C-alpha positions as CSV (number, residue, x, y, z in Angstrom):
1,M,-0.1,0.1,0.1
2,N,1.1,3.6,-0.7
3,A,0.1,7.2,-0.1
4,E,-1.8,6.9,-3.5
5,D,-4.4,4.6,-2.1
6,N,-4.8,6.5,1.3
7,P,-6.0,9.9,1.4
8,L,-4.3,12.4,4.0
9,P,-7.6,13.0,5.7
10,R,-8.4,9.8,6.5
11,Y,-6.9,9.1,10.0
12,D,-7.5,11.3,13.0
13,F,-4.5,9.4,15.1
14,I,-5.2,11.6,18.4
15,A,-8.8,10.2,18.1
16,G,-7.9,7.0,17.3
17,A,-6.5,5.3,14.0
18,T,-5.8,1.3,13.3
19,L,-3.2,0.9,10.7
20,L,-1.7,-2.4,9.1
21,V,1.8,-2.6,8.5
22,D,4.0,-4.9,6.8
23,K,6.8,-5.7,9.5
24,P,10.3,-5.6,7.9
25,Q,12.8,-8.2,8.9
26,G,15.3,-7.4,11.4
27,W,12.7,-5.4,13.0
28,T,11.1,-5.8,16.5
29,S,7.5,-5.2,16.7
30,F,8.1,-2.4,19.2
31,D,10.9,-0.6,16.8
32,V,7.7,-0.3,14.6
33,V,5.4,1.3,17.2
34,N,8.6,3.2,18.6
35,K,9.0,4.8,15.1
36,I,5.6,5.6,14.5
37,R,4.9,7.2,17.7
38,Y,8.0,9.3,17.0
39,K,6.7,10.5,13.6
40,L,3.4,11.3,15.2
41,K,4.3,13.4,17.9
42,H,6.4,15.6,15.6
43,R,4.2,15.7,13.1
44,L,1.1,16.4,15.0
45,N,3.2,18.4,17.7
46,V,1.9,16.6,20.8
47,K,4.1,15.2,23.6
48,K,2.4,12.0,24.0
49,I,0.3,10.0,21.7
50,K,-0.7,6.3,22.5
51,V,0.3,3.9,20.0
52,G,0.2,0.0,20.8
53,H,0.4,-3.1,18.4
54,A,-1.6,-6.4,19.0
55,G,0.4,-9.4,18.7
56,T,4.2,-9.4,18.5
57,L,6.2,-10.6,15.6
58,D,9.8,-12.2,16.4
59,P,12.5,-9.7,14.6
60,M,13.5,-12.6,12.2
61,A,9.8,-12.6,11.2
62,T,7.9,-10.3,8.9
63,G,4.2,-9.7,7.7
64,L,0.9,-8.2,9.5
65,L,1.2,-6.0,12.3
66,I,-2.2,-4.1,13.8
67,I,-0.7,-0.8,15.3
68,C,-3.7,1.3,17.0
69,T,-3.0,5.1,18.3
70,G,-5.2,7.4,20.1
71,K,-8.2,5.6,21.8
72,F,-8.3,2.8,19.5
73,T,-5.7,1.3,21.5
74,R,-8.6,0.1,23.7
75,K,-9.2,-2.4,20.6
76,L,-5.6,-4.3,21.1
77,A,-6.8,-6.9,23.3
78,E,-9.7,-7.7,20.9
79,F,-7.5,-7.9,18.0
80,Q,-4.9,-10.1,19.7
81,G,-7.6,-12.6,20.2
82,L,-7.9,-13.1,16.8
83,P,-7.1,-16.6,14.7
84,K,-3.6,-15.9,12.4
85,E,-2.4,-17.2,9.8
86,Y,1.6,-17.6,9.0
87,T,3.2,-18.8,6.1
88,G,7.2,-20.1,6.4
89,T,9.9,-22.4,6.2
90,L,11.2,-25.0,8.6
91,R,14.6,-26.9,8.4
92,L,14.5,-30.5,9.3
93,G,17.5,-32.3,10.8
94,A,18.9,-29.6,13.2
95,T,17.5,-27.8,16.3
96,T,18.9,-24.5,17.9
97,P,18.0,-22.9,21.3
98,S,15.5,-20.2,20.1
99,F,13.7,-23.1,17.9
100,D,14.8,-20.4,14.7
101,A,17.5,-19.4,12.8
102,E,18.3,-16.6,15.4
103,S,20.6,-18.7,16.9
104,D,23.4,-21.4,16.0
105,V,22.5,-25.1,15.7
106,E,23.0,-26.9,18.9
107,E,22.1,-30.3,17.7
108,T,22.1,-32.5,14.8
109,F,19.7,-35.4,13.3
110,P,19.3,-38.0,10.5
111,I,16.6,-37.0,8.1
112,S,17.3,-40.1,5.7
113,H,14.1,-41.9,7.5
114,I,11.8,-39.0,6.2
115,T,9.1,-40.2,3.7
116,P,6.2,-38.3,2.2
117,E,3.8,-40.9,4.4
118,L,5.9,-39.8,7.8
119,L,5.7,-36.1,7.1
120,E,1.8,-36.8,6.4
121,Q,1.5,-38.4,9.8
122,A,3.5,-36.0,11.5
123,R,1.4,-33.2,10.3
124,Q,-1.9,-34.7,11.3
125,Q,-0.8,-34.9,14.9
126,F,-0.7,-31.0,15.0
127,L,-4.5,-30.3,13.5
128,G,-7.1,-29.4,16.2
129,D,-6.4,-28.7,20.1
130,I,-3.1,-29.5,21.2
131,E,-0.8,-28.6,24.4
132,Q,2.5,-26.5,23.3
133,V,5.2,-25.4,25.5
134,P,6.5,-22.2,24.7
135,P,10.4,-21.6,23.5
136,M,12.6,-20.2,26.1
137,F,13.5,-17.6,24.0
138,S,10.3,-15.7,24.6
139,A,8.6,-12.7,25.8
140,I,6.6,-14.7,28.6
141,K,7.2,-13.6,32.0
142,V,8.5,-15.6,34.6
143,D,9.2,-14.1,37.9
144,G,8.6,-10.6,36.4
145,Q,11.4,-11.2,34.0
146,P,11.2,-12.3,30.2
147,L,12.2,-15.8,29.5
148,Y,14.5,-14.7,26.8
149,K,16.4,-12.7,29.4
150,K,16.7,-15.6,31.8
151,A,17.7,-17.8,28.6
152,R,20.6,-15.7,27.6
153,K,21.8,-16.1,31.2
154,G,21.8,-19.5,30.8
155,E,19.0,-20.3,33.0
156,V,16.9,-23.0,32.4
157,V,13.3,-22.5,33.3
158,E,10.6,-25.0,33.3
159,I,7.9,-23.8,31.2
160,A,4.1,-25.5,31.8
161,P,2.7,-26.5,28.4
162,R,-0.1,-24.2,27.0
163,P,-3.4,-25.3,25.1
164,V,-3.6,-23.7,21.7
165,K,-6.0,-24.9,18.4
166,I,-4.4,-25.2,15.1
167,F,-7.3,-25.0,12.5
168,E,-5.2,-25.4,9.3
169,F,-1.4,-27.0,8.7
170,E,-0.4,-27.5,5.4
171,L,2.9,-28.8,3.9
172,T,3.1,-26.4,0.6
173,H,6.5,-27.5,-0.7
174,V,9.0,-30.2,0.5
175,N,12.5,-29.9,-0.5
176,L,14.4,-31.8,2.5
177,P,15.7,-30.9,4.5
178,D,13.4,-27.4,3.9
179,V,9.9,-27.8,4.6
180,C,7.2,-24.7,3.4
181,F,4.0,-24.5,5.2
182,R,0.8,-22.7,5.9
183,V,-0.7,-22.6,9.3
184,R,-3.8,-20.7,10.8
185,C,-3.9,-21.1,14.4
186,S,-5.5,-19.6,17.6
187,K,-4.1,-16.7,19.6
188,G,-1.0,-17.8,21.7
189,T,0.2,-20.3,19.2
190,Y,4.2,-20.2,19.0
191,I,5.3,-21.3,15.2
192,R,8.7,-21.6,16.6
193,S,7.6,-24.6,18.8
194,L,5.1,-26.2,16.0
195,A,8.5,-26.3,14.0
196,H,10.3,-27.6,17.0
197,D,7.5,-30.1,17.9
198,F,7.1,-31.2,14.3
199,G,10.7,-32.0,14.1
200,K,10.3,-34.3,16.9
201,A,7.4,-35.9,15.8
202,L,9.5,-36.9,12.7
203,H,12.1,-38.6,15.2
204,S,14.4,-35.8,13.9
205,G,14.8,-32.1,14.7
206,A,13.1,-29.0,12.9
207,Y,13.9,-25.2,13.4
208,L,12.1,-22.1,11.8
209,T,14.5,-20.3,9.0
210,A,11.2,-18.0,7.8
211,L,8.2,-17.0,8.9
212,R,5.6,-14.3,7.3
213,R,2.4,-13.5,9.0
214,T,-0.5,-13.0,6.3
215,R,-3.8,-12.5,8.2
216,I,-5.2,-11.5,11.8
217,G,-9.0,-12.0,11.7
218,R,-10.4,-10.5,8.8
219,F,-7.3,-8.3,8.5
220,R,-4.7,-9.2,5.4
221,I,-1.5,-8.5,4.6
222,E,-2.2,-7.5,1.2
223,D,-4.1,-4.4,2.5
224,A,-1.1,-3.3,4.9
225,W,1.3,-0.2,4.3
226,N,5.0,-1.1,3.6
227,L,6.8,0.8,6.6
228,D,8.9,3.1,4.3
229,D,5.8,4.4,2.8
230,L,3.7,4.7,6.0
231,V,6.9,6.6,7.5
232,A,6.6,9.2,4.4
233,F,2.8,9.3,4.8
234,L,2.9,10.3,8.3
235,E,5.9,12.8,7.9
236,D,3.2,14.7,5.4
237,A,-0.3,13.9,7.8
238,P,-2.0,17.0,8.6
239,A,-2.8,17.4,12.4
240,P,-6.8,16.7,12.8
241,A,-8.3,19.9,13.3
242,R,-9.6,20.9,16.7
243,E,-12.4,23.2,18.1
């Protein structure tokens, strides 16, 4: 999406606006929020403006991020509860501490025994209601501290499994050791954990090498702003008229 698709008067950021953003790789969700907040404060000449996001994406991941401003930040909890859809790639035959390519491979496993039939059997195990253990490298807080901080210090914390629901899990392309997939799931699902557990189900290992969020409820990545285009738009956005 670009500025031509969005007339400037469309948004009243202080009263409340919802922005769909295609998060670039390497950015945290908070990076995107902070960038938008900074641009809005300067453009609208205000000291404070509420800006928040619904549903964190890891730095390695790209895709749909819902950003709310002003009074619309009250909607964030509602948006966070919506089902989500992702596409991605996992690599079989190895595991990493973070369950993705952000950390180095720590253990390798054979994959010569993996057949299309075994892949299908494993896939079916992850449909419907399942229990999932979140990765140690996550923002979940234990004793007031995010797990990823404990993980970086070498601490090991026992994490209780959590119920999640996988509505659809499709293997879209297989070229071992890489497997491309599409998944539609409930809130709270960690795709990194899904990749890790999928490797276990194949009597091997797996970690995530690419991830893209394509939908959140009715919101689609096709309707999202490119971040650079959004920043350029916000630099030119007019301040709302006030009585």
